[in-house]
NUFI-851340 format. One record per residue (C-alpha): x, y, z. Coordinates in steps of 0.02 Angstrom, whole numbers. Each point is the difference from the previous one (the first is absolute). Layout:
ATOM       c1       c2       c3
ATOM        X        Y        Z
...
//
This chain:
ATOM       c1       c2       c3
ATOM    -1306     -971     -573
ATOM      169       79      -32
ATOM       98       83      140
ATOM        3      189      -32
ATOM      165       16       97
ATOM       92     -136      -97
ATOM      151       42     -107
ATOM      -51       54     -174
ATOM       63      106     -145
ATOM       -8      187       28
ATOM     -161       79      -67
ATOM        8       66     -177
ATOM      -25      184       41
ATOM      140       64     -109
ATOM      177       59       17
ATOM      148      -10      117
ATOM       60      154       93
ATOM      176       -8       73
ATOM       31      123      143
ATOM      178       38       51
ATOM       70      121      129
ATOM       92      135      -97
ATOM      154      -34      107
ATOM        6     -173      -77
ATOM       77      -12     -170
ATOM      131      131       38
ATOM      133     -131       25
ATOM       48     -114     -143
ATOM      -54     -162       86
ATOM     -180       56       30
ATOM      -13       88     -168
ATOM       56     -158      -90
ATOM     -120     -108      103
ATOM     -150      110      -42
ATOM       48        7     -184
ATOM       14     -190      -10
ATOM     -167      -23       87
ATOM      -89      125     -114
ATOM       62      -91     -155
ATOM      -79     -160       63
ATOM     -165       85       47
ATOM      -13       78     -172
ATOM     -100      147      -68
ATOM     -154      -27      109
ATOM      104       50      153
ATOM       24      184       44
ATOM      140       57      116
ATOM      -28      141      124
ATOM      147       75       97
ATOM      -74       99      146
ATOM       56       77      164
ATOM      -15     -112      153
ATOM     -142      102       74
ATOM      -99      -19     -164
ATOM       13     -189      -18
ATOM     -164      -42       88
ATOM     -101      131      -95
ATOM       75      -58     -165
ATOM      -54     -177       42
ATOM     -175       60       47
ATOM      -11       88     -168
ATOM       50     -161      -86
ATOM     -145      -88       87
ATOM     -120      139      -53
ATOM       65      -16     -178
ATOM      -46     -184       -1
ATOM      175      -74       -6
ATOM       -4     -188       19
ATOM      173       -5       78
ATOM       93      131      101
ATOM      184      -41       21
ATOM      106       62      145
ATOM      180       15      -60
ATOM      111       24      150
ATOM       28      -55      179
ATOM     -126      -39      135
ATOM      -38      184       31
ATOM      -56       23     -180
ATOM      -98     -163        3
ATOM      -86       52      162
ATOM      -54      167      -77
ATOM      -74      -84     -154
ATOM      -82     -137      104
ATOM      -88      128      109
ATOM      -81       74     -156
ATOM      -57     -168      -68
ATOM      -90      -57      159
ATOM     -179      -43      -44
ATOM       25       23     -188
ATOM      -11     -120     -148
ATOM      177       41      -58
ATOM      136     -129       29
ATOM      169       43       76
ATOM      155      -43      -99
ATOM      170        9       85
ATOM      166       44      -81
ATOM      123      -18      146
ATOM      136      134        3
ATOM       32       11      187
ATOM      144      -61      106
ATOM      -85     -146       87
ATOM     -165      -21      -94
ATOM      -77     -105      139
ATOM     -177       25      -63
ATOM       37      -54     -178
ATOM      108     -146       53
ATOM     -136      -60      118
ATOM     -115      -21     -150
ATOM      133      -83     -107
ATOM       20      152     -113
ATOM      177        0      -72
ATOM      117      148       18
ATOM       56      -17     -180
ATOM      -98      137      -93
ATOM      -36     -100     -158
ATOM      -65     -151       97
ATOM     -106      112      112
ATOM      -70       88     -153
ATOM      -47     -165      -82
ATOM      -99      -45      156
ATOM      -89      168       -6
ATOM      -40      -24     -185
ATOM      -70     -173       39
ATOM     -131       79      113
ATOM      -23     -147      119
ATOM      -68       71      164
ATOM      -53      -48      174
ATOM      -86       94      142
ATOM      106       83      134
ATOM      -35       40      182
ATOM       79      161       64
ATOM       48       66      171
ATOM      -49      176       48
ATOM       39      117      144
ATOM     -126      141       25
ATOM      -58      -38     -177
ATOM      173       14      -80
ATOM       52     -153      -99
ATOM      164      -89       34
ATOM       71     -153      -87
ATOM      144      -67      106
ATOM       -4       84      170
ATOM      -52      147      105
ATOM       84       51      162
ATOM       18      130      137
ATOM      150       40      108
ATOM      182      -18      -45
ATOM      -21      -50     -183
ATOM      -92      160      -54
ATOM      134       95       97
ATOM      134      -89     -103
ATOM      -86       53     -162
ATOM       -6      180       61
ATOM      184       -1       48
ATOM       46      -85     -165
ATOM      -69      147      -99
ATOM      115      118       95
ATOM      151     -113      -25
ATOM      -38      -22     -186
ATOM      -13      189      -25
ATOM      174       21       72
ATOM       91     -155      -62
ATOM     -104      -63     -147
ATOM     -100     -161      -22
ATOM      135     -125       48
ATOM      -20     -166       88
ATOM      125       49      134
ATOM     -103      158       31
ATOM     -155     -107       26
ATOM       92     -108      127
ATOM       64      155       88
ATOM     -177       69       15
ATOM      -53     -160       91
ATOM      142       11      127
ATOM      -26      187       25
ATOM     -187      -24       30
ATOM       27     -143      122
ATOM      125      102       99
ATOM     -117      149       13
ATOM     -161      -98       27
ATOM      -41       27      184
ATOM     -189        5       13
ATOM      -90     -164      -30
ATOM     -184        8      -39
ATOM     -136      -29      127
ATOM     -142      -85      -92
ATOM     -155     -102       31
ATOM      -23     -133     -131
ATOM     -176      -67      -27
ATOM      -12     -162      -99
ATOM      -91     -167        7
ATOM     -117       62      136
ATOM      136       54      121
ATOM       82      166       40
ATOM      181        2       62
ATOM      123      135       48
ATOM      177        5      -67
ATOM      152      110       22
ATOM       92      -34     -162
ATOM      119       77     -128
ATOM      -90      -84     -145
ATOM     -167      -71      -54
ATOM       16      -79     -172
ATOM     -150      -70      -96
ATOM       57     -114     -142
ATOM      -98      -54     -153
ATOM      140      -80     -102
ATOM       31     -183       38
ATOM      143        6     -124
ATOM       84      141       98
ATOM      -16      -94      165
ATOM       71     -158      -78
ATOM      143      103      -72
ATOM       50       61      173
ATOM      -31     -167       86
ATOM     -145       70      102
ATOM     -152      -95       60
ATOM     -175       59      -43
ATOM      -15      -47     -184
ATOM     -145     -115       41
ATOM      -96      147       75
ATOM       13       86     -169
ATOM      -42     -153     -104
ATOM     -157      -20      105
ATOM      -54      175      -51
ATOM       57      110      144
ATOM      144      101       69
ATOM      155      -62       90
ATOM       25      134      132
ATOM      170       13       84
ATOM       19       96      163
ATOM      179       29       58
ATOM       45        7      186
ATOM       68      159       76
ATOM      185      -45       16
ATOM       81      169      -32
ATOM      124       50     -133
ATOM      116     -149       22
ATOM     -148     -117      -12
ATOM      -53       81     -164
ATOM      175      -22      -71
ATOM        4     -181       58
ATOM     -168      -32      -85
ATOM       64       77     -162
ATOM      147     -120        2
ATOM     -113     -149       36
ATOM     -115       51     -141
ATOM      146       12     -120
ATOM       57     -177       42
ATOM     -179      -68        6
ATOM        5      -46      185
ATOM     -144      101       73
ATOM      -77      -91      150
ATOM     -188       -9       26
ATOM      -44       48      178
ATOM      168       83       32
ATOM       34      119     -145
ATOM     -183       25      -45
ATOM     -178      -51       38
ATOM     -106      -61     -146
ATOM     -187       33      -16
ATOM     -105      -73     -142
ATOM     -156      100      -42
ATOM     -100       68     -146
ATOM      -55      157       93
ATOM       92      106      127
ATOM      -14      169       84
ATOM      150       88       75
ATOM      -44      132      130
ATOM      136      131       23
ATOM       45      131      128
ATOM       39      121     -141
ATOM     -138       70     -109
ATOM      107      -10     -157
ATOM      122     -139      -41
ATOM      131      -28     -137
ATOM      -41     -162      -92
ATOM      109      -91     -128
ATOM      -89      -91     -142
ATOM      108      -97     -123
ATOM      149      116       26
ATOM     -103      161      -10
ATOM      -47      100      154
ATOM     -163       88       42
ATOM      -66       96      150
ATOM     -165      -74       58
ATOM     -129       42      133
ATOM      -23     -130      136
ATOM      -68     -124       36
ATOM       77     -104     -140
ATOM     -124     -121      -76
ATOM       74     -150      -93
ATOM     -116     -107     -104
ATOM       -3     -113     -151
ATOM      -89       41     -163
ATOM      -55     -160      -85
ATOM        7      -16     -190
ATOM       54      181      -16
ATOM       39      -20     -186
ATOM       93     -121     -114
ATOM      187      -17      -26
ATOM       81      -73     -156
ATOM      110     -148       45
ATOM       85     -150      -81
ATOM     -119     -145      -24
ATOM       88     -101      134
ATOM      -23      135      133
ATOM     -186      -25       34
ATOM       34      -53      179
ATOM      141      125       36
ATOM      -25      131      134
ATOM      108      155        2
//
């Protein structure tokens, strides 16, 4: 009997729909990348430029229309929005990486070159994917509470004033660390135990590639089908800055700079009723408690043939 979850060609349901954030394609690099990819995909592929808030609904409509492949053209935020719409469907996810880091795509061996990525999409070779969720919201690489969502919030303010520059992003980190004075008081329930923490950051990772990139432990937790959960100690502002430096030089210390918990299900109980949560670089306000769980075989992702055993 054949394994229904084994890698196989994408089902012949018809058509490829490429969904791109309308902010993408405005600069020459992204416009050229999309154009090169569309030439490879050919006339059966239709390109949709939509506003960020409309990406998920556009992907859901593609599923309703019977598209065999729905392509997310963009960074991890765009991919996350499309993935959330494909959960439980028969449509396969194609990825055209246009982000800065592209951890999700790189974890599956999907090249950042648009023509090579498009050829993989056209080939239609797919494999099942497990997804992490927090309160039902899909995330691909990570979800967190504490200082990182605060950095994203501050970064928006800095970008509005100074523009989207790398130095502005670094400044938003330093500014947030300096102002961050109230660590979270949480109770974390996982693996049959419930523990209390006073912490500036709880970070649930689902990308083994990302952890390897930063020299962090925990990739085995992910490869075994769960989350690698990092809980930072409450060391104040100087401790946060020290941790940022250690992370940059890949010298984070297990047991000193963070505690690692491996689990496939977790509940975070909070003092606050509503909490800002970061998912793959996007932020959302959620009602507590925060329920983290895995969704097995959520849908299929198109990958290179050699990536059957890769885990993002």
